C-alpha positions, 0 to 999 in steps of 0.5 A: 678782555685786555688784549693789546687794544684794550691795554692801549685804550686804558693807556689813553683813557688813563692819561686823561683820568690822570689830568682830570684827577690833577686839576681836581687836586688843585682845586681841593688845595686852593679850597683847603687853603681859602676855607680850611676846616681846621688850620694845617699846614699842606705842603709843610706838614710832617710826612706830606712828601713821603705820603706823595712820593712813596704812598701816592706815586711809587706805591700805586704804580708798583702795586698797580703793576702787580695787580695788572699781571696778577689778574691777566694771569688769572684771566688767561688761565681760567678764562672768567671774562669769556662768559661776558656776564655784563659785556652787553650792559651799558657802560653807565650801568656797569659803572654804577653796579660795580661802584655800589657792589664794591663799596658794599664790599668795602664797608665790610672789608673795612670793618673786618680790619677794625676787628681782626688783629692781623688785619689791623696791622696793615690798616694801621697805616692809614690811621697814623697820620696826624693831619688828614688831607688829600694826600693822606688819604692815599696812605695804605699798606701795599698789602691792603691795596693788594687785597682791595684793588685785586677784588675792585678791579678783578671783578670788572675784568672776570665779569666782562666789564668794559675797559672804560669802566676799568679806568672810570672806576679807578678814577671815582675811587681816586677822586672820592678818596681825595674828597673824603680827606679833604680839610675844607669846611663844607657840609653836604646836609641831608646828602650825608646820609646817602653819599659819603663826605668828609664830614663823617669820615674825618671822625673815623680818623679821630683816636677815639672814634675810629671804630665808626663811619666805615663807609667810603662812598655811599654813607647809607651803609653806616646808617643801615648797619649802625655804625654812623656818627655825625655829631653836628656841634663838635669839631674833630679837633685831633687825628691819629693814634695817640701813639707816638712810637708808630713810625710815620715814613712808608719804609718804617711802616712797611717793616712794622707790619712785620715786627710789632703790633700797634699799641691801639688794637681793635677794640 
């Protein structure tokens, strides 16, 4: 599936997607300043630059490279993509299919990470931030990313999905992650029963409500499986772990996976 021409197309499309996500990020920053959900520092908040440089940029490229090599090696060895199971589908249909199926997987994977002490050890990094914003949503341990994105993009490659779907799916996931973690005072109304937004997801980062609202893109999974929490008359006033000893920087959090069990294990 991913020959030299395919990789070249991904590079071109990826450049366009990067430009689009940059513009989207700037818009989110402006709206966060103009219409904040709660007063928060942005560029000056604790660990902002660590999250941006190490999690969002360096880790994303490094882990993405490892995943690409791994998936291409597997496909060359076993030839899954040669079955072309979804190749004939229109690109829009492929994109919807992979977004919905991966989102259902992510709901259960996310929920399992809150129930398994071992998986919680690397998922806890995403809950350690004290101010949720568009960059903090990219704070995920590399082991968590390896599992999630190998399944996310492996499914597209192995089933013979179009090259464009790889880029579009990645763009949707990144943009939605920014949308879930922004600090803008906005509500999506009845749409929140289907499409996920920050008004539900920010409660997932509250130290007393972290075992609700596991859904990523489609809030309907939480409503269907009984984990939805969306109080209309409350303000989510704090985030994090209530654990001042848990490290905030990328390197310290990476090492913490091997050295300690967080003081707030799954309950």
